[in-house]
C-alpha positions, 0 to 999 in steps of 0.5 A: 423198766426202760426209760421213756422220753417223758420219764423224769431224769435223776441226778445220776442220769444227768451226771452220766450224760455230763460224763458222755459230753466230757468224753466227746469234748476230749475226743474233739467232737465238741468245742468247749463252747458247745460243751458248756452250752450243752452242760448247762442244758443237762442240769436244766433237763428234767426228762430223759427226752431232754437229755437224749436231745443233747446227745442225739447228734453224737455217737454212742460212747460206753463209758465202761469200755474207755481205758482207765485213767493214768494211775495216781502217783505212788505217793500223794501229798496230804491235803490234795483233796483240800487243795482241789476244794480250795481251788474250786471254792475260789473258782466259784467265788470268781464266777459269782463276783464276775456275774454280779459285776456284769449285772452291776455294770449293765444296771442303772445303779450309778456309782455304788458298787454293790457287788463288794457285799458279795465279794468282800465277806465271801473272799475274806472267808476264803482267804482265811481258809486258804492260809489257815486251812480247815483240816478236820484232823486238827480241829480243836488243836492250836497250831 
């Protein structure tokens, strides 16, 4: 069944459009600012029409015909995915703290810096996870 513009889009549909936008950005058709703006609209889009409007001014890209990414290194150190996860967690923390700080700065709450209640506990948990890790293979073992 062909998708019509008013048919609801799935998470997979949104992910495919995001991949297409990433490829157009990599090829220099979109600036990072345009990419971020469109990506935000991708995940807010509800229908296929919403998603089609985001790529209407871009040429079609068949993601299956793109050259394969460079092969992974011959031997990856253990925990490579865990490090990516920690890095992503810290990025999310920094983004949320930045947004809360901007809201605090623009509000009229006086001198009380309430974003510390977001930054502190979450940051402490991340700090412990960063230094002590959370490798599921070693749960229950003493180090």
